[in-house]
C-alpha positions in Angstrom: -21.1 20.0 -18.7 -21.1 15.9 -17.5 -24.0 14.6 -16.2 -23.3 13.1 -12.7 -26.1 10.7 -11.2 -28.2 12.0 -8.4 -27.9 8.7 -6.1 -23.9 10.1 -4.9 -25.0 10.8 -1.8 -23.3 12.3 1.7 -20.6 10.2 3.1 -19.9 12.3 6.2 -23.2 12.6 8.2 -23.3 9.8 9.8 -19.5 10.2 11.0 -19.8 13.0 12.1 -23.3 12.4 14.2 -20.5 9.6 16.2 -17.4 12.7 16.9 -20.4 14.6 18.2 -21.7 11.9 20.6 -18.2 11.9 21.7 -18.3 15.3 23.4 -21.3 15.4 24.6 -20.2 12.1 26.9 -18.1 14.6 27.9 -14.7 12.1 28.0 -12.5 12.3 24.5 -9.4 9.6 26.5 -9.7 6.2 25.3 -12.2 3.8 25.5 -11.8 0.4 25.9 -14.9 -0.6 24.7 -15.0 1.2 21.7 -11.2 -0.3 20.9 -12.2 -3.7 21.2 -15.8 -3.0 19.1 -13.0 -1.9 16.4 -10.8 -5.3 17.2 -13.7 -7.7 16.8 -14.8 -5.6 13.1 -11.0 -6.1 11.6 -11.0 -9.7 12.7 -13.2 -10.0 9.8 -10.7 -9.2 7.5 -7.6 -9.9 9.0 -6.5 -13.4 9.4 -3.8 -12.8 13.0 -4.6 -13.7 16.7 -3.6 -10.3 18.0 -4.5 -6.8 16.6 -3.3 -3.3 18.6 -4.8 0.0 17.1 -1.9 2.5 16.9 -1.2 6.1 16.3 -0.2 5.2 12.9 0.9 2.2 10.8 4.5 3.9 11.2 4.5 3.3 14.5 3.4 -0.1 14.0 6.1 -0.6 12.0 9.1 0.7 14.0 6.9 -1.7 16.6 7.7 -4.7 14.6 11.5 -3.6 13.6 12.0 -3.5 16.6 10.4 -7.0 18.0 12.1 -8.5 15.4 16.2 -6.6 16.6 16.5 -5.3 13.6 19.9 -3.5 13.5 22.7 -2.0 11.7 23.9 -4.6 8.9 20.4 -6.0 9.0 18.5 -5.6 5.4 14.5 -5.1 4.8 12.9 -4.7 1.4 10.7 -3.6 0.0 9.2 -1.9 -2.6 10.1 1.4 -4.9 6.7 2.3 -5.0 5.8 3.0 -1.5 5.3 5.8 2.2 8.2 7.2 2.4 7.6 6.3 6.1 8.5 2.6 5.6 11.5 3.3 4.4 12.5 6.3 7.3 11.0 3.4 9.9 13.9 0.7 8.8 16.5 4.0 8.6 15.4 4.9 11.9 15.9 1.0 13.8 19.8 1.6 11.5 19.4 -0.3 9.1 19.2 -0.6 5.0 16.4 -0.7 3.1 16.6 -2.6 -0.2 14.7 -1.5 -2.8 13.4 -3.9 -5.0 11.3 -2.8 -8.6 7.4 -2.9 -9.8 6.1 -5.2 -12.1 5.4 -2.6 -14.4 4.2 0.9 -14.9 0.6 0.0 -14.1 1.0 -2.5 -11.8 2.5 -1.2 -8.7 3.2 -4.5 -6.6 6.7 -6.2 -6.6 6.5 -9.7 -7.7 8.6 -13.2 -6.7 11.2 -12.2 -9.1 12.3 -8.9 -8.2 12.0 -9.6 -4.9 14.2 -12.9 -5.1 16.8 -11.5 -6.5 17.4 -9.0 -3.9 17.4 -11.1 -1.1 20.8 -11.6 1.0 22.0 -13.2 4.1 21.3 -9.9 6.3 17.7 -9.9 4.7 15.7 -10.0 8.2 12.5 -8.8 6.2 10.0 -8.1 4.0 7.3 -5.7 3.2 4.9 -6.5 0.8 2.5 -3.4 -0.2 -1.0 -3.9 -1.2 -0.6 -0.7 -3.2 -4.3 1.0 -4.6 -6.5 -1.7 -3.7 -4.6 -4.3 -6.4 -3.3 -7.0 -3.7 -0.1 -9.0 -3.4 -1.4 -12.7 -4.8 -1.4 -15.4 -1.7 0.0 -17.9 -3.5 3.2 -15.1 -3.7 3.7 -14.5 -0.2 3.6 -18.6 1.1 6.3 -18.7 -1.7 7.9 -16.1 0.1 7.4 -17.2 3.5 8.6 -21.3 2.3 11.6 -20.7 1.0 12.6 -18.7 3.1 11.1 -19.0 6.5 13.9 -17.0 8.6 13.0 -14.2 7.1 10.0 -12.5 8.5 7.1 -11.4 5.8 5.1 -7.7 7.1 2.1 -6.7 4.9 1.2 -3.3 5.0 -2.8 -2.8 3.3 -3.2 0.8 3.8 -4.7 1.6 0.8 -6.3 -1.8 0.3 -8.4 -2.8 3.3 -11.5 -4.9 2.0 -10.2 -4.6 -1.5 -12.4 -8.3 -1.8 -15.2 -9.5 0.3 -14.7 -12.5 1.6 -11.5 -12.8 1.8 -8.9 -12.6 4.9 -5.3 -10.9 4.6 -2.2 -12.9 6.8 -2.8 -15.8 6.2 1.4 -16.6 5.2 2.6 -13.7 6.6 4.2 -12.6 10.0 2.7 -9.1 10.6 1.0 -6.6 9.3 0.5 -2.9 9.6 -1.7 -0.7 8.2 -2.9 3.2 8.2 -6.8 5.3 9.3 -5.0 8.2 8.4 -6.9 11.0 7.0 -5.9 10.2 3.0 -6.6 6.5 3.4 -9.9 4.5 1.8 -10.8 3.5 5.5 -10.2 6.7 8.2 -9.9 7.8 11.9 -8.7 10.7 11.0 -5.2 9.4 12.6 -4.8 5.6 13.0 -2.7 2.2 12.8 -3.2 -0.7 13.2 -0.4 -3.6 14.7 -1.1 -7.7 13.2 0.8 -10.3 14.8 0.5 -13.8 15.8 1.5 -13.6 19.3 1.5 -10.4 21.5 3.8 -7.8 21.4 3.6 -4.9 23.7 0.3 -4.0 26.9 -0.6 -0.8 26.2 0.0 0.0 29.7 2.0 -1.7 33.0 1.1 -4.5 34.8 3.5 -4.3 37.6 1.8 -7.6 38.7 2.7 -9.5 35.6 5.3 -8.1 33.7 5.6 -9.8 30.4 5.9 -7.9 28.0 7.0 -4.2 27.7 4.8 -1.4 28.1 3.8 0.9 25.6 0.8 3.8 25.2 -0.4 2.9 21.8 -3.4 4.1 22.6 -5.6 6.7 20.5 -8.4 9.4 21.5 -12.2 9.2 21.9 -12.8 10.9 18.7 -10.3 9.0 16.4 -12.3 5.7 18.2 -15.8 6.7 17.3 -14.9 7.7 13.9 -13.3 4.7 12.4 -15.7 2.8 13.7 -18.4 4.5 12.3 -16.8 4.1 9.5 -16.0 0.3 10.5 -19.8 -0.9 11.4 -21.1 1.3 7.3 -18.6 0.4 5.5 -20.9 -2.0 3.1 -22.6 1.4 2.5 -19.6 3.4 1.6 -18.2 0.5 -0.4 -21.7 0.7 -2.3 -21.1 5.0 -2.6 -17.4 4.0 -3.9 -19.7 2.1 -6.3 -21.3 4.9 -8.3 -18.2 7.1 -8.4 -16.4 4.2 -10.0 -18.7 4.5 -12.7 -18.9 8.1 -12.8 -14.9 8.2 -13.4 -15.2 5.2 -15.5 -17.9 6.6 -17.7 -16.4 10.5 -18.1 -13.0 10.2 -17.5 -12.1 6.6 -19.6 -8.6 7.7 -20.1 -7.9 7.5 -16.4 -8.2 3.7 -16.3 -4.7 1.1 -17.3 -7.6 -1.7 -17.7 -10.7 -2.9 -15.5 -10.4 -4.5 -12.8 -13.0 -5.7 -10.1 -11.0 -4.5 -7.0 -12.4 -2.0 -5.3 -10.1 1.3 -4.7 -7.8 0.5 -8.2 -5.6 2.9 -8.7 -6.0 5.2 -11.6 -3.4 5.4 -14.0 -2.9 6.2 -18.0 -0.7 6.8 -19.7 -0.2 10.6 -21.1 -0.5 11.8 -17.3 0.4 15.7 -18.9 -2.3 15.9 -20.6 -4.9 15.9 -17.5 -2.8 17.8 -15.4 -3.1 20.4 -17.7 -6.4 20.0 -17.7 -6.6 20.1 -14.2 -4.3 23.0 -13.8 -6.4 25.7 -16.1 -9.4 24.7 -13.9 -7.4 25.2 -10.7 -8.1 21.6 -9.2 -4.9 20.4 -7.2 -3.6 16.9 -7.6 -1.5 15.0 -5.7 1.7 14.2 -7.3 4.2 11.9 -5.8 7.2 10.4 -6.6 8.1 6.8 -7.0 11.0 6.7 -5.2 11.7 9.5 -2.3 14.5 12.2 -2.2 15.7 10.2 0.3 16.1 7.6 -1.0 18.1 9.3 -4.3 19.9 10.2 -1.9 21.4 6.9 0.0 21.4 5.2 -3.5 24.6 8.8 -4.2 21.8 9.6 -6.9 22.2 13.7 -8.2 19.0 14.7 -7.2 17.6 17.1 -9.2 14.9 16.2 -11.2 13.1 12.7 -9.9 11.2 11.9 -13.0 14.6 11.2 -15.4 14.9 8.6 -12.9 12.3 6.8 -12.0 8.3 6.5 -13.3 6.2 9.1 -11.9 2.8 8.0 -10.6 -0.5 10.4 -10.2 -3.4 9.1 -8.0 -7.1 10.8 -7.9 -8.5 10.1 -4.8 -12.0 8.1 -5.2 -14.3 9.8 -2.6 -17.0 13.2 -2.6 -14.5 15.4 -2.1 -13.5 14.7 -5.7 -16.9 15.0 -6.6 -17.6 18.4 -5.0 -14.2 20.0 -6.8 -15.3 18.9 -10.1 -18.6 20.1 -8.9 -17.4 23.8 -8.0 -15.9 24.2 -10.9 -19.1 23.6 -12.8 -17.2 20.7 -14.9 -20.4 17.9 -14.1 
């Protein structure tokens, strides 16, 4: 039986109260006041002039690609380990997704060298993904923008927002996207954010001043209040996640490839099959993702039998209360 700190608390109380109060007001539609509060909170962490809350990060990326007039024949570079929807958004605009390699089996970030090897005259944008709290260095983003000023830089911080305190993302990029989906460190159930240095859309049609295309990207008040609740108590969440990190480091040290100060570091290990066998015997499910999705392999004309034979797999365990409860329910702690 593993010993667990008694101070691991319930994370959901304030969120549940916030959502419940939404129904007390008998209104679940979009709320401008809450939207402004969300944007104000996010602006403390993001270096962009305009923020627009969207139903998903995928939609935010799609709107950016449309704004850039990405079309057939254009190329957009993205790292091999990425969300499948990033690849699909590029394909939906009939552009060519170009895959650059990650640094190594324990570092899923792109490097300057791996990106520049893929840049051609048709490259219109580069998606820079900050993986699991491990940020791509500012100097790399700055160098890419300085050396390739005509290529748009799009940062994706879906799993890495707030990874560093007193640090703002987006100093050298043109755009950014973030997800607040149900599996992200900060969640509204659904949701995303589009970040830019110029206003790109109007969220409603203004017939007296139709300067920008009007597009409804609003989310419901239910999702707004949940997202705002988590934003306003994020410092408290950070402390709770640190407790969980300490627990994992103490009892599952083989999860960690190295030490680090990042608050949402990917949990990697040398022999994942040993851990998978252990969890399967205990009846604990584990999210397993492939480094490159099957649709990408199809595009590359690779035979889709087993991705493991072609690409490095990676495995992740979320640092949240759900994981703690699963271990507790199985009598492991």
